[in-house]
Each structure stands twice: as C-alpha cells, then as structure tokens.
Backbone as CSV, one residue per row, in Angstrom:
resi,resn,N_x,N_y,N_z,CA_x,CA_y,CA_z,C_x,C_y,C_z
1,UNK,-13.446,-45.300,-16.134,-12.550,-44.139,-16.323,-11.873,-43.794,-15.025
2,UNK,-10.616,-43.458,-15.070,-9.916,-43.047,-13.853,-10.239,-41.666,-13.483
3,UNK,-9.829,-41.338,-12.282,-10.097,-40.008,-11.702,-9.208,-38.977,-12.428
4,UNK,-9.790,-37.837,-12.811,-8.994,-36.804,-13.492,-9.055,-35.559,-12.572
5,UNK,-7.872,-35.024,-12.276,-7.783,-33.800,-11.513,-8.465,-32.647,-12.289
6,UNK,-9.376,-31.889,-11.655,-9.967,-30.756,-12.361,-8.926,-29.670,-12.682
7,UNK,-9.172,-29.058,-13.837,-8.252,-27.972,-14.241,-8.481,-26.736,-13.327
8,UNK,-7.534,-25.773,-13.389,-7.662,-24.628,-12.587,-8.981,-23.880,-12.937
9,UNK,-9.283,-23.829,-14.234,-10.527,-23.083,-14.610,-11.736,-23.840,-14.063
10,UNK,-11.729,-25.178,-14.095,-12.884,-25.913,-13.532,-12.984,-25.717,-12.032
11,UNK,-11.923,-25.581,-11.348,-11.993,-25.297,-9.930,-12.525,-23.909,-9.700
12,UNK,-12.107,-22.924,-10.471,-12.634,-21.547,-10.315,-14.100,-21.554,-10.549
13,UNK,-14.580,-22.175,-11.621,-15.986,-22.168,-11.939,-16.782,-22.963,-10.852
14,UNK,-16.175,-24.032,-10.329,-16.837,-24.776,-9.326,-17.138,-24.067,-8.013
15,UNK,-16.305,-23.037,-7.766,-16.563,-22.243,-6.524,-17.892,-21.578,-6.556
16,UNK,-18.296,-21.124,-7.715,-19.568,-20.443,-7.880,-19.397,-18.935,-7.971
17,UNK,-20.270,-18.340,-8.794,-20.221,-16.931,-9.040,-20.416,-16.106,-7.726
18,UNK,-21.390,-16.543,-6.937,-21.762,-15.772,-5.723,-20.574,-15.635,-4.814
19,UNK,-19.845,-16.793,-4.633,-18.689,-16.754,-3.692,-17.622,-15.841,-4.194
20,UNK,-17.348,-15.866,-5.472,-16.335,-14.940,-6.086,-16.783,-13.488,-5.977
21,UNK,-18.096,-13.270,-6.143,-18.609,-11.909,-6.024,-18.420,-11.364,-4.621
22,UNK,-18.755,-12.221,-3.600,-18.577,-11.766,-2.224,-17.116,-11.585,-1.898
23,UNK,-16.227,-12.397,-2.511,-14.783,-12.261,-2.237,-14.295,-10.933,-2.854
24,UNK,-14.868,-10.621,-4.015,-14.477,-9.314,-4.663,-14.905,-8.096,-3.801
25,UNK,-16.152,-8.184,-3.314,-16.671,-7.157,-2.441,-15.841,-7.045,-1.185
26,UNK,-15.468,-8.201,-0.633,-14.650,-8.184,0.617,-13.292,-7.557,0.299
27,UNK,-12.738,-7.798,-0.869,-11.493,-7.201,-1.244,-11.586,-5.665,-1.238
28,UNK,-12.662,-5.140,-1.887,-12.900,-3.723,-1.915,-13.063,-3.145,-0.521
29,UNK,-13.838,-3.847,0.318,-14.034,-3.359,1.693,-12.707,-3.378,2.453
30,UNK,-11.894,-4.389,2.281,-10.577,-4.437,2.958,-9.714,-3.278,2.490
31,UNK,-9.762,-2.974,1.213,-8.947,-1.859,0.700,-9.458,-0.506,1.289
32,UNK,-10.766,-0.339,1.368,-11.353,0.869,1.938,-10.996,1.027,3.396
33,UNK,-10.966,-0.087,4.153,-10.583,-0.082,5.546,-9.163,0.394,5.715
34,UNK,-8.253,-0.160,4.870,-6.816,0.228,4.914,-6.702,1.714,4.658
35,UNK,-7.402,2.224,3.636,-7.289,3.677,3.333,-7.807,4.497,4.479
36,UNK,-8.888,4.096,5.112,-9.459,4.903,6.215,-8.529,4.920,7.397
37,UNK,-7.717,3.835,7.597,-6.786,3.789,8.722,-5.511,4.582,8.434
38,UNK,-4.962,4.391,7.244,-3.567,4.788,6.966,-3.416,6.106,6.303
39,UNK,-4.451,6.695,5.745,-4.322,7.980,5.091,-4.711,9.027,6.124
40,UNK,-3.783,9.939,6.434,-4.078,10.986,7.459,-5.185,11.851,6.993
41,UNK,-5.972,12.386,7.948,-7.093,13.210,7.605,-6.606,14.482,6.911
42,UNK,-7.318,14.866,5.893,-7.032,16.128,5.175,-5.764,16.098,4.412
43,UNK,-5.332,14.871,3.975,-4.104,14.797,3.139,-4.284,15.489,1.836
44,UNK,-3.350,16.355,1.495,-3.366,17.051,0.234,-2.934,16.221,-0.928
45,UNK,-2.888,16.842,-2.119,-2.389,16.108,-3.288,-0.946,15.722,-3.079
46,UNK,-0.499,14.721,-3.891,0.843,14.307,-3.792,1.857,15.420,-4.046
47,UNK,2.860,15.450,-3.218,3.961,16.412,-3.456,4.845,15.929,-4.619
48,UNK,5.721,16.819,-5.044,6.634,16.478,-6.122,7.532,15.274,-5.727
49,UNK,7.992,15.281,-4.525,8.891,14.221,-4.048,8.062,12.850,-3.966
50,UNK,6.832,12.914,-3.546,6.039,11.722,-3.519,5.796,11.151,-4.889
51,UNK,5.572,12.049,-5.880,5.395,11.602,-7.279,6.702,10.954,-7.792
52,UNK,7.855,11.562,-7.427,9.127,11.020,-7.847,9.351,9.682,-7.165
53,UNK,8.992,9.581,-5.910,9.141,8.335,-5.196,8.313,7.253,-5.816
54,UNK,7.065,7.560,-6.204,6.192,6.572,-6.846,6.810,6.132,-8.181
55,UNK,7.252,7.069,-8.930,7.881,6.678,-10.239,9.122,5.877,-10.034
56,UNK,9.925,6.206,-8.989,11.106,5.467,-8.725,10.780,4.082,-8.337
57,UNK,9.747,3.870,-7.546,9.361,2.508,-7.122,8.924,1.686,-8.313
58,UNK,8.058,2.230,-9.208,7.567,1.497,-10.313,8.703,1.193,-11.290
59,UNK,9.503,2.222,-11.675,10.616,1.943,-12.563,11.633,1.038,-11.977
60,UNK,11.870,1.251,-10.654,12.892,0.394,-9.984,12.476,-1.050,-9.945
61,UNK,11.180,-1.299,-9.727,10.751,-2.747,-9.685,10.826,-3.329,-11.102
62,UNK,10.445,-2.511,-12.082,10.594,-2.999,-13.461,12.033,-3.275,-13.838
63,UNK,12.916,-2.484,-13.392,14.365,-2.673,-13.621,14.813,-3.932,-12.950
64,UNK,14.460,-4.146,-11.738,14.849,-5.384,-10.969,14.317,-6.632,-11.670
65,UNK,13.001,-6.574,-12.018,12.408,-7.755,-12.736,13.163,-8.010,-14.037
66,UNK,13.392,-6.963,-14.803,13.999,-7.144,-16.143,15.406,-7.659,-16.010
67,UNK,16.220,-7.078,-15.120,17.596,-7.517,-15.074,17.778,-8.874,-14.419
68,UNK,16.840,-9.265,-13.567,16.975,-10.576,-12.865,16.148,-11.660,-13.522
69,UNK,15.324,-11.356,-14.535,14.441,-12.348,-15.127,15.214,-13.571,-15.684
70,UNK,16.393,-13.462,-16.270,17.099,-14.644,-16.707,17.473,-15.586,-15.599
71,UNK,17.486,-15.121,-14.352,17.945,-15.903,-13.215,16.827,-16.294,-12.212
72,UNK,15.764,-15.563,-12.142,14.678,-15.913,-11.295,13.382,-15.342,-11.835
73,UNK,12.256,-15.985,-11.441,10.930,-15.636,-11.995,10.442,-14.293,-11.413
74,UNK,9.411,-13.798,-12.111,8.751,-12.569,-11.591,8.195,-12.788,-10.216
75,UNK,7.610,-13.985,-9.963,7.054,-14.298,-8.680,8.116,-14.254,-7.616
76,UNK,9.278,-14.750,-7.874,10.375,-14.733,-6.886,10.787,-13.273,-6.629
77,UNK,10.849,-12.452,-7.645,11.254,-11.045,-7.451,10.162,-10.292,-6.632
78,UNK,8.944,-10.639,-6.905,7.782,-10.004,-6.146,7.855,-10.423,-4.705
79,UNK,8.077,-11.778,-4.500,8.152,-12.267,-3.080,9.277,-11.583,-2.317
80,UNK,10.417,-11.437,-3.014,11.592,-10.831,-2.325,11.265,-9.344,-2.028
81,UNK,10.623,-8.632,-2.933,10.349,-7.283,-2.746,9.326,-7.112,-1.625
82,UNK,8.305,-8.006,-1.583,7.266,-7.993,-0.526,7.902,-8.214,0.810
83,UNK,8.769,-9.251,0.907,9.446,-9.514,2.195,10.308,-8.346,2.638
84,UNK,11.047,-7.765,1.725,11.891,-6.618,2.138,11.045,-5.448,2.560
85,UNK,9.867,-5.233,1.924,9.061,-4.126,2.308,8.525,-4.321,3.742
86,UNK,8.128,-5.545,4.064,7.653,-5.815,5.408,8.709,-5.568,6.463
87,UNK,9.908,-5.918,6.168,11.060,-5.700,7.084,11.321,-4.180,7.187
88,UNK,11.187,-3.503,6.063,11.497,-2.024,6.029,10.526,-1.231,6.912
89,UNK,9.284,-1.744,7.095,8.298,-1.044,7.978,8.860,-1.015,9.409
90,UNK,9.322,-2.144,9.889,9.930,-2.156,11.243,11.154,-1.231,11.376
91,UNK,12.027,-1.288,10.301,13.212,-0.413,10.315,12.811,1.060,10.285
92,UNK,11.831,1.371,9.476,11.395,2.795,9.348,10.801,3.237,10.714
93,UNK,10.042,2.426,11.361,9.413,2.864,12.603,10.515,3.020,13.657
94,UNK,11.525,2.191,13.701,12.676,2.329,14.565,13.382,3.617,14.322
95,UNK,13.649,3.893,13.029,14.319,5.185,12.661,13.481,6.333,13.047
96,UNK,12.136,6.239,12.955,11.231,7.307,13.276,11.384,7.637,14.778
97,UNK,11.422,6.580,15.589,11.493,6.805,17.091,12.844,7.575,17.398
98,UNK,13.959,7.016,16.796,15.227,7.670,17.122,15.263,9.099,16.627
99,UNK,14.838,9.314,15.387,14.885,10.674,14.842,13.950,11.633,15.558
100,UNK,12.820,11.143,16.022,11.912,11.966,16.794,12.598,12.470,18.086
101,UNK,13.284,11.535,18.719,13.982,11.909,19.958,15.050,12.980,19.662
102,UNK,15.751,12.898,18.507,16.702,13.909,18.168,16.044,15.221,17.797
103,UNK,14.975,15.129,17.051,14.248,16.345,16.639,13.641,17.101,17.847
104,UNK,13.206,16.317,18.814,12.567,16.883,20.009,13.524,17.886,20.754
105,UNK,14.791,17.556,20.675,15.797,18.429,21.386,15.878,19.806,20.707
106,UNK,15.533,19.913,19.430,15.682,21.114,18.722,14.387,21.862,18.391
107,UNK,13.270,21.187,18.646,11.999,21.847,18.351,11.608,22.840,19.432
108,UNK,10.921,23.886,19.016,10.507,24.963,19.992,9.026,25.301,19.784
109,UNK,8.395,25.575,20.884,7.041,26.143,20.919,6.048,25.417,20.011
110,UNK,5.605,26.101,18.898,4.554,25.528,18.079,4.939,24.203,17.409
111,UNK,6.221,24.093,16.983,6.660,22.894,16.385,6.634,21.719,17.339
112,UNK,7.042,22.023,18.602,6.984,20.955,19.643,5.542,20.565,19.948
113,UNK,4.660,21.560,19.977,3.232,21.198,20.223,2.669,20.372,19.089
114,UNK,3.062,20.710,17.816,2.624,19.923,16.717,3.126,18.490,16.783
115,UNK,4.385,18.290,17.142,4.931,16.948,17.231,4.259,16.173,18.354
116,UNK,3.967,16.816,19.515,3.336,16.217,20.603,1.904,15.730,20.250
117,UNK,1.216,16.495,19.410,-0.126,16.148,19.019,-0.182,15.044,17.990
118,UNK,0.804,15.007,17.081,0.747,14.019,15.967,1.428,12.713,16.309
119,UNK,2.341,12.717,17.265,3.050,11.478,17.653,2.065,10.335,17.963
120,UNK,1.050,10.523,18.869,0.156,9.428,19.161,-0.622,8.944,17.922
121,UNK,-0.927,9.890,17.005,-1.734,9.496,15.821,-0.964,8.572,14.920
122,UNK,0.371,8.730,14.826,1.179,7.832,14.051,1.045,6.375,14.567
123,UNK,1.225,6.254,15.842,1.143,4.904,16.485,-0.293,4.405,16.479
124,UNK,-1.297,5.254,16.536,-2.665,4.868,16.423,-2.934,4.223,15.054
125,UNK,-2.438,4.814,13.998,-2.598,4.289,12.614,-1.911,2.939,12.532
126,UNK,-0.677,2.895,13.035,0.053,1.666,12.983,-0.700,0.515,13.789
127,UNK,-1.091,0.856,14.979,-1.744,-0.196,15.807,-3.063,-0.631,15.217
128,UNK,-3.901,0.254,14.656,-5.111,-0.170,14.013,-4.908,-1.051,12.841
129,UNK,-3.874,-0.687,12.005,-3.610,-1.543,10.824,-3.098,-2.957,11.244
130,UNK,-2.218,-2.990,12.216,-1.738,-4.301,12.723,-2.923,-5.117,13.253
131,UNK,-3.791,-4.460,14.034,-4.921,-5.149,14.598,-5.836,-5.689,13.476
132,UNK,-6.067,-4.899,12.448,-6.867,-5.346,11.330,-6.307,-6.554,10.631
133,UNK,-4.960,-6.541,10.463,-4.282,-7.667,9.799,-4.392,-8.945,10.692
134,UNK,-4.182,-8.757,12.027,-4.270,-9.874,12.966,-5.696,-10.459,12.952
135,UNK,-6.723,-9.634,12.973,-8.059,-10.123,12.929,-8.330,-10.923,11.700
136,UNK,-7.815,-10.467,10.559,-7.984,-11.224,9.307,-7.328,-12.601,9.413
137,UNK,-6.108,-12.635,9.993,-5.424,-13.892,10.145,-6.180,-14.833,11.092
138,UNK,-6.724,-14.299,12.162,-7.523,-15.125,13.090,-8.761,-15.685,12.401
139,UNK,-9.421,-14.795,11.578,-10.637,-15.248,10.870,-10.260,-16.350,9.865
140,UNK,-9.135,-16.190,9.204,-8.692,-17.234,8.264,-8.462,-18.538,9.003
141,UNK,-7.801,-18.470,10.126,-7.464,-19.666,10.923,-8.771,-20.373,11.370
142,UNK,-9.744,-19.573,11.880,-11.033,-20.140,12.348,-11.794,-20.832,11.226
143,UNK,-11.825,-20.144,10.066,-12.518,-20.674,8.890,-11.881,-21.948,8.423
144,UNK,-10.547,-21.990,8.404,-9.817,-23.177,7.950,-10.106,-24.330,8.886
145,UNK,-10.073,-24.060,10.198,-10.372,-25.117,11.169,-11.778,-25.617,10.999
146,UNK,-12.729,-24.712,10.788,-14.093,-25.098,10.630,-14.336,-25.954,9.382
147,UNK,-13.608,-25.579,8.266,-13.810,-26.345,7.038,-13.171,-27.726,7.153
148,UNK,-12.169,-27.899,7.975,-11.572,-29.199,8.123,-12.332,-30.062,9.154
149,UNK,-12.840,-29.457,10.234,-13.490,-30.223,11.265,-15.015,-30.316,11.188
150,UNK,-15.628,-29.272,10.626,-17.085,-29.245,10.617,-17.654,-29.532,9.248
151,UNK,-17.415,-28.652,8.297,-18.036,-28.794,6.985,-17.177,-28.141,5.930
152,UNK,-17.065,-28.747,4.777,-16.291,-28.153,3.685,-16.919,-26.870,3.150
153,UNK,-18.228,-26.630,3.457,-18.870,-25.426,3.001,-18.270,-24.152,3.581
154,UNK,-17.539,-24.326,4.702,-16.837,-23.140,5.298,-15.742,-22.683,4.389
155,UNK,-15.265,-23.505,3.473,-14.181,-23.099,2.620,-14.557,-21.892,1.748
156,UNK,-15.865,-21.811,1.342,-16.346,-20.644,0.606,-16.167,-19.356,1.380
157,UNK,-16.528,-19.460,2.695,-16.345,-18.247,3.562,-14.866,-17.917,3.672
158,UNK,-14.038,-18.944,3.680,-12.600,-18.666,3.737,-12.101,-17.893,2.501
159,UNK,-12.643,-18.158,1.345,-12.248,-17.416,0.144,-12.682,-15.932,0.313
160,UNK,-13.847,-15.702,0.893,-14.321,-14.312,1.114,-13.378,-13.604,2.083
161,UNK,-13.026,-14.281,3.161,-12.136,-13.650,4.131,-10.765,-13.400,3.515
162,UNK,-10.291,-14.357,2.737,-9.006,-14.173,2.053,-9.052,-12.924,1.156
163,UNK,-10.142,-12.736,0.454,-10.319,-11.558,-0.420,-10.204,-10.306,0.398
164,UNK,-10.864,-10.272,1.583,-10.765,-9.077,2.381,-9.363,-8.841,2.919
165,UNK,-8.633,-9.918,3.252,-7.280,-9.788,3.729,-6.370,-9.282,2.596
166,UNK,-6.513,-9.806,1.367,-5.684,-9.308,0.259,-5.904,-7.850,-0.001
167,UNK,-7.190,-7.423,-0.031,-7.488,-6.045,-0.209,-6.915,-5.146,0.814
168,UNK,-7.065,-5.648,2.082,-6.553,-4.818,3.231,-5.020,-4.677,3.152
169,UNK,-4.366,-5.819,2.932,-2.891,-5.813,3.000,-2.294,-5.134,1.780
170,UNK,-2.814,-5.374,0.577,-2.269,-4.724,-0.607,-2.443,-3.250,-0.589
171,UNK,-3.658,-2.774,-0.260,-3.886,-1.348,-0.150,-3.108,-0.745,1.033
172,UNK,-2.956,-1.531,2.076,-2.155,-1.058,3.225,-0.739,-0.825,2.860
173,UNK,-0.150,-1.725,2.068,1.275,-1.526,1.665,1.361,-0.247,0.763
174,UNK,0.421,-0.062,-0.069,0.426,1.080,-0.953,0.326,2.369,-0.099
175,UNK,-0.596,2.408,0.817,-0.809,3.632,1.655,0.379,3.915,2.570
176,UNK,0.947,2.815,3.071,2.154,2.976,3.918,3.308,3.615,3.082
177,UNK,3.506,3.058,1.845,4.591,3.608,1.023,4.303,5.081,0.643
178,UNK,3.002,5.509,0.619,2.654,6.866,0.250,2.827,7.834,1.460
179,UNK,2.348,7.343,2.609,2.104,8.245,3.744,2.943,7.862,5.004
180,UNK,3.428,6.617,5.061,4.267,6.189,6.198,3.620,6.562,7.523
181,UNK,2.352,6.220,7.711,1.546,6.396,8.900,1.451,7.857,9.315
182,UNK,1.747,8.794,8.401,1.573,10.218,8.683,2.682,10.819,9.454
183,UNK,3.911,10.248,9.329,5.056,10.823,10.133,5.409,12.209,9.640
184,UNK,5.056,12.587,8.447,5.317,13.997,7.978,4.534,14.993,8.761
185,UNK,3.431,14.592,9.411,2.628,15.518,10.232,3.399,15.867,11.512
186,UNK,4.274,14.924,11.972,5.073,15.241,13.195,6.119,16.320,12.845
187,UNK,6.795,16.130,11.728,7.712,17.179,11.228,7.915,16.876,9.763
188,UNK,7.874,17.909,8.867,7.977,17.620,7.426,9.339,17.049,7.013
189,UNK,10.403,17.221,7.807,11.689,16.664,7.435,11.826,15.198,7.812
190,UNK,10.917,14.673,8.613,11.055,13.294,9.046,10.917,12.268,7.876
191,UNK,9.946,12.435,6.941,9.841,11.415,5.861,11.085,11.246,5.069
192,UNK,11.775,12.266,4.561,13.021,11.992,3.782,14.104,11.435,4.669
193,UNK,14.248,11.901,5.878,15.298,11.416,6.786,15.044,9.958,7.211
194,UNK,13.778,9.636,7.468,13.467,8.223,7.793,13.685,7.337,6.555
195,UNK,13.231,7.831,5.372,13.446,7.054,4.177,14.978,6.777,3.867
196,UNK,15.785,7.882,4.070,17.203,7.722,3.826,17.843,6.726,4.843
197,UNK,17.429,6.863,6.092,17.940,5.914,7.107,17.506,4.487,6.812
198,UNK,16.231,4.321,6.414,15.723,2.977,6.170,16.447,2.345,5.000
199,UNK,16.617,3.053,3.862,17.227,2.441,2.731,18.714,2.106,3.011
200,UNK,19.409,2.926,3.819,20.747,2.554,4.185,20.840,1.320,5.082
201,UNK,19.948,1.211,6.039,19.937,0.043,6.875,19.498,-1.189,6.094
202,UNK,18.479,-1.096,5.197,18.062,-2.228,4.461,19.093,-2.706,3.477
203,UNK,19.828,-1.724,2.847,20.926,-2.128,1.982,22.018,-2.860,2.685
204,UNK,22.355,-2.347,3.892,23.386,-2.994,4.697,22.973,-4.400,5.064
205,UNK,21.687,-4.592,5.484,21.182,-5.916,5.837,21.218,-6.855,4.658
206,UNK,20.774,-6.301,3.497,20.714,-7.136,2.300,22.106,-7.574,1.882
207,UNK,23.084,-6.636,1.918,24.437,-6.988,1.416,25.136,-7.918,2.386
208,UNK,24.939,-7.723,3.698,25.731,-8.467,4.653,25.057,-9.797,5.069
209,UNK,23.698,-9.767,5.207,22.987,-10.927,5.695,22.125,-11.583,4.638
210,UNK,21.592,-10.804,3.696,20.561,-11.346,2.790,21.158,-12.340,1.746
211,UNK,22.197,-11.855,1.077,22.735,-12.720,0.014,22.026,-12.559,-1.288
212,UNK,22.719,-13.045,-2.332,22.239,-12.840,-3.724,21.401,-13.939,-4.258
213,UNK,21.165,-15.013,-3.456,20.384,-16.147,-3.978,20.886,-16.625,-5.326
214,UNK,20.002,-16.656,-6.352,20.412,-17.171,-7.601,20.955,-16.059,-8.597
215,UNK,21.027,-14.848,-8.140,21.524,-13.767,-9.004,23.010,-13.806,-9.089
216,UNK,23.575,-13.493,-10.206,25.049,-13.280,-10.294,25.433,-12.170,-9.438
217,UNK,26.657,-12.269,-8.874,27.090,-11.213,-7.929,27.121,-9.838,-8.542
218,UNK,27.585,-9.609,-9.762,27.555,-8.252,-10.320,26.107,-7.666,-10.450
219,UNK,25.147,-8.483,-10.872,23.784,-8.066,-11.035,23.187,-7.683,-9.671
220,UNK,23.426,-8.473,-8.660,22.927,-8.265,-7.325,23.517,-6.940,-6.765
221,UNK,24.782,-6.752,-6.904,25.403,-5.513,-6.379,24.895,-4.278,-7.115
222,UNK,24.686,-4.345,-8.406,24.178,-3.215,-9.134,22.726,-2.855,-8.715
223,UNK,21.891,-3.918,-8.535,20.510,-3.701,-8.080,20.531,-2.907,-6.720
224,UNK,21.349,-3.362,-5.810,21.373,-2.738,-4.468,21.909,-1.340,-4.543
225,UNK,22.963,-1.100,-5.316,23.544,0.278,-5.409,22.597,1.199,-6.103
226,UNK,21.889,0.694,-7.142,20.914,1.571,-7.808,19.772,1.917,-6.929
227,UNK,19.266,0.962,-6.119,18.158,1.244,-5.230,18.588,2.293,-4.168
228,UNK,19.781,2.137,-3.632,20.286,3.065,-2.622,20.414,4.481,-3.195
229,UNK,21.055,4.584,-4.379,21.303,5.898,-4.975,20.011,6.583,-5.363
230,UNK,19.099,5.848,-5.963,17.801,6.466,-6.440,17.001,6.953,-5.273
231,UNK,16.920,6.137,-4.142,16.169,6.573,-2.982,16.749,7.795,-2.353
232,UNK,18.075,7.812,-2.171,18.693,9.002,-1.611,18.516,10.219,-2.498
233,UNK,18.454,9.990,-3.809,18.166,11.181,-4.698,16.780,11.743,-4.464
234,UNK,15.777,10.898,-4.285,14.402,11.388,-4.043,14.349,12.064,-2.662
235,UNK,15.090,11.519,-1.708,15.151,12.175,-0.357,15.781,13.540,-0.455
236,UNK,16.753,13.717,-1.308,17.415,15.024,-1.465,16.374,16.040,-2.023
237,UNK,15.623,15.606,-2.979,14.588,16.461,-3.556,13.590,16.844,-2.462
238,UNK,13.158,15.913,-1.655,12.119,16.163,-0.620,12.700,17.188,0.452
239,UNK,13.964,16.994,0.807,14.558,17.911,1.783,14.598,19.332,1.230
240,UNK,14.994,19.423,-0.040,15.065,20.724,-0.671,13.690,21.383,-0.779
241,UNK,12.651,20.583,-1.098,11.308,21.117,-1.156,10.792,21.582,0.224
242,UNK,11.121,20.831,1.278,10.728,21.211,2.611,11.355,22.550,3.065
243,UNK,12.637,22.678,2.723,13.404,23.850,3.107,13.087,25.066,2.281
244,UNK,12.482,24.918,1.106,12.174,26.022,0.274,11.048,26.855,0.916
245,UNK,10.931,28.094,0.565,9.944,28.977,1.119,8.579,28.493,0.660
246,UNK,7.605,28.496,1.631,6.277,27.932,1.275,5.507,28.822,0.323
247,UNK,5.683,30.104,0.303,4.896,31.013,-0.496,5.460,31.191,-1.914
248,UNK,6.462,30.410,-2.283,7.019,30.513,-3.663,6.906,29.175,-4.371
249,UNK,6.930,29.237,-5.698,6.913,27.962,-6.453,8.158,27.132,-6.110
250,UNK,7.972,25.792,-6.161,9.124,24.921,-5.880,10.215,25.152,-6.905
251,UNK,11.460,25.224,-6.465,12.564,25.379,-7.398,12.732,24.188,-8.273
252,UNK,13.178,24.477,-9.538,13.244,23.405,-10.505,14.582,22.647,-10.408
253,UNK,15.581,23.200,-9.717,16.896,22.608,-9.738,17.041,21.303,-8.923
254,UNK,16.312,21.069,-7.815,16.539,19.874,-7.033,16.428,18.530,-7.815
255,UNK,15.296,18.351,-8.578,15.242,17.097,-9.318,16.335,16.952,-10.385
256,UNK,16.797,18.053,-10.965,17.891,17.990,-11.950,19.169,17.590,-11.292
257,UNK,19.504,18.237,-10.120,20.710,17.917,-9.409,20.696,16.475,-8.907
258,UNK,19.503,16.090,-8.391,19.383,14.695,-7.855,19.531,13.682,-9.022
259,UNK,18.932,13.979,-10.153,19.068,13.087,-11.349,20.582,12.900,-11.767
260,UNK,21.279,14.070,-11.763,22.707,13.993,-12.137,23.506,13.180,-11.144
261,UNK,23.320,13.478,-9.845,24.016,12.753,-8.818,23.743,11.255,-8.845
262,UNK,22.428,10.904,-8.995,22.081,9.511,-9.075,22.692,8.791,-10.254
263,UNK,22.615,9.507,-11.381,23.203,8.897,-12.618,24.706,8.681,-12.485
264,UNK,25.396,9.638,-11.934,26.848,9.512,-11.729,27.140,8.390,-10.790
265,UNK,26.359,8.290,-9.689,26.580,7.233,-8.712,26.339,5.853,-9.296
266,UNK,25.240,5.733,-10.018,24.886,4.372,-10.586,25.948,3.960,-11.637
267,UNK,26.308,4.928,-12.560,27.237,4.656,-13.597,28.615,4.275,-13.005
268,UNK,29.016,5.051,-11.942,30.323,4.761,-11.278,30.267,3.380,-10.629
269,UNK,29.172,3.072,-9.937,29.074,1.788,-9.289,29.068,0.645,-10.308
270,UNK,28.396,0.858,-11.477,28.378,-0.179,-12.536,29.744,-0.420,-13.069
271,UNK,30.540,0.663,-13.305,31.870,0.507,-13.773,32.771,-0.223,-12.767
272,UNK,32.613,0.076,-11.530,33.448,-0.567,-10.480,33.034,-2.058,-10.389
273,UNK,31.747,-2.343,-10.469,31.321,-3.757,-10.391,31.761,-4.505,-11.651
274,UNK,31.517,-3.940,-12.821,31.922,-4.581,-14.053,33.421,-4.896,-14.087
275,UNK,34.219,-3.979,-13.555,35.658,-4.157,-13.585,36.185,-5.074,-12.467
276,UNK,35.277,-5.407,-11.497,35.670,-6.308,-10.389,36.245,-5.600,-9.212
277,UNK,36.425,-4.267,-9.276,37.013,-3.520,-8.156,36.116,-3.592,-6.936
278,UNK,34.824,-3.393,-7.139,33.904,-3.440,-5.999,33.951,-4.752,-5.309
279,UNK,34.013,-5.870,-6.050,34.035,-7.204,-5.426,35.363,-7.407,-4.655
280,UNK,36.444,-6.896,-5.233,37.754,-7.049,-4.539,37.820,-6.319,-3.183
281,UNK,37.088,-5.154,-3.115,37.087,-4.408,-1.880,36.066,-4.955,-0.904
282,UNK,34.894,-5.350,-1.346,33.779,-5.667,-0.465,33.747,-7.157,0.013
283,UNK,34.221,-8.042,-0.822,34.040,-9.470,-0.538,35.086,-10.037,0.412
284,UNK,36.382,-9.754,0.294,37.368,-10.449,1.118,37.228,-10.180,2.576
285,UNK,36.845,-8.920,2.983,36.794,-8.560,4.355,35.455,-8.852,5.058
286,UNK,34.535,-9.543,4.321,33.293,-9.889,4.943,32.224,-8.844,4.997
287,UNK,32.427,-7.653,4.403,31.430,-6.633,4.439,30.183,-7.036,3.693
288,UNK,30.423,-7.814,2.616,29.268,-8.242,1.724,29.288,-9.748,1.670
289,UNK,28.082,-10.350,1.768,27.977,-11.804,1.639,27.966,-12.188,0.148
290,UNK,29.135,-12.362,-0.380,29.308,-12.563,-1.815,29.075,-14.031,-2.237
291,UNK,29.029,-14.936,-1.301,28.960,-16.333,-1.671,27.558,-16.782,-1.972
292,UNK,26.637,-16.468,-1.129,25.270,-16.927,-1.379,24.339,-16.126,-0.490
293,UNK,23.266,-16.757,-0.039,22.359,-16.055,0.837,21.214,-16.890,1.354
294,UNK,20.443,-16.289,2.141,19.240,-16.978,2.718,18.212,-17.101,1.656
295,UNK,17.421,-18.144,1.835,16.250,-18.319,0.903,16.735,-18.773,-0.396
C-alpha cells in the first residue's frame, strides 16, 4: 500500500489530548495577561458610546463580509481587517501624541496634573503588550528551531506557545479596541478625537494606497464610506456624552442625531457611487486608487 496523507482530524488526534489541553490553558493564560496589561485599573462599565462602537464593529464586519462574500472569502476579509487594525494602532498612537500636545496648551491645573500622571501609564501599557508579543514570537522561534534541529517532540511545546500567543494577541486586540491603552484617562475627549483622526487617516490610506483587490470598485467605495461615516457618528455621540453634565442622565438625542446623519451620509454616498459620479470625481485625478491595489 502506498503512503496516505493523514486527514486533518487524524493529525489533530495524533497530537494528543494532553498537548491540546495545555495549549488551551496557555490560550486562557495569554488572554488573562493581555487583560491585566491593557485594561486600566478601576475601569467602569462600558459607556454608551463604547457600546455603540462595539455594535458598530460587529455589524460593520458582518456588512463587509456579506457584501464582499461573492468576491472574496471570509478568511480574506478577516485577514484584511486584522491587517488594517494593526496599522490603525500605530496611526492612533501617532494621533494621540499630536492631540496630547495640542490639549496640553489648553489644560489648566488639575486637568494638566491628571494628564501628566496618566501619560506614562498609556505608554507603559503599550510597551508591556509589545514586549509580551515579542517574547511570544521569540519563544515560537526557539521552539521551531529546536524541533527542526534537536527533536520533533519540541513541536508539541510549540503548539502550547502558539496557543498562548493567540490568546494574548486576540484578547489584546479586543482590549485595545475597547480601551485604547487608557487614553481616556489622560483626557475624556481624547478617545473620540483620536478615533475620528484614525478613521480619516486609515480611509485616506486605504483609498489612495490600499486598493480594492478583487472587490468591484463601487462595493469597495461604499464599504469605505460606510466605515468612515459610522465611526464619525459614534465619535459624535461620545463627544456629546463627554460634554454633557456629569450629574444628569445622558441626553437621548445624540444617538438619534448621529444615526440620522450617518444614514444620510451612507445613502448619499451610495447614490453617488451607484450613479458613477463619485468615480468620475475621485478616480481621474489620482485621489483614489481605482485600478487595483496591494495584496
């Protein structure tokens, strides 16, 4: 009989229950480490704007997957979203530095003391998380080297380390999207302003440099316009909530106004894209990379 490649299930079973159990435990430990690093001490329950942002992210990703499914797989959409999120972390931290400098000029007394105290903690959380990720990568490299040069038994340890890395990074991405390293502790207006700046920069990068890959041009444009409008809508709600008086219930009108503005913006953009007007304005002068894209 000739050699038969083992099926995926046979490979999974062949690893052994104990190794998978340790990998699962390592994944949980990695997630707990990410939470301990990235969630600021004494964080309260989610605010209204944070709940809206979470819903926007989930609904938005579902919208992107659904509208692009005829042209690319769910894995490709997830990979694209993951890559964009990693880039957005750097953009957000850059926006945070610039906005902090601007805010510092206008802060007085207690607010300035608060910013001075919280600024190092933001970078401490960022540095610790990056260090944890780098240590996981180093451990994976060492285990892979050992399994190739010394003994294949090291591969089981590699699976455990990989589980820890996946738990750390997945929970890290979630906590970053929720708390953004605690920049709201520096000043409560920073999160919506940083988010607004980040989505504007990311949209500009995507439209000018990223390209549409396999997506039809109208679909790609609508996805980007919808993401921009919905994020700015959530930022508007958060700014209104921050500016409202602390001792009173949050006003009900900001989400309504934001929903109306976002709906009008998305519908208008869809009409312009469907009619070809948006392409005629954006494509000829090179503002948007309408031909193709990277990756």
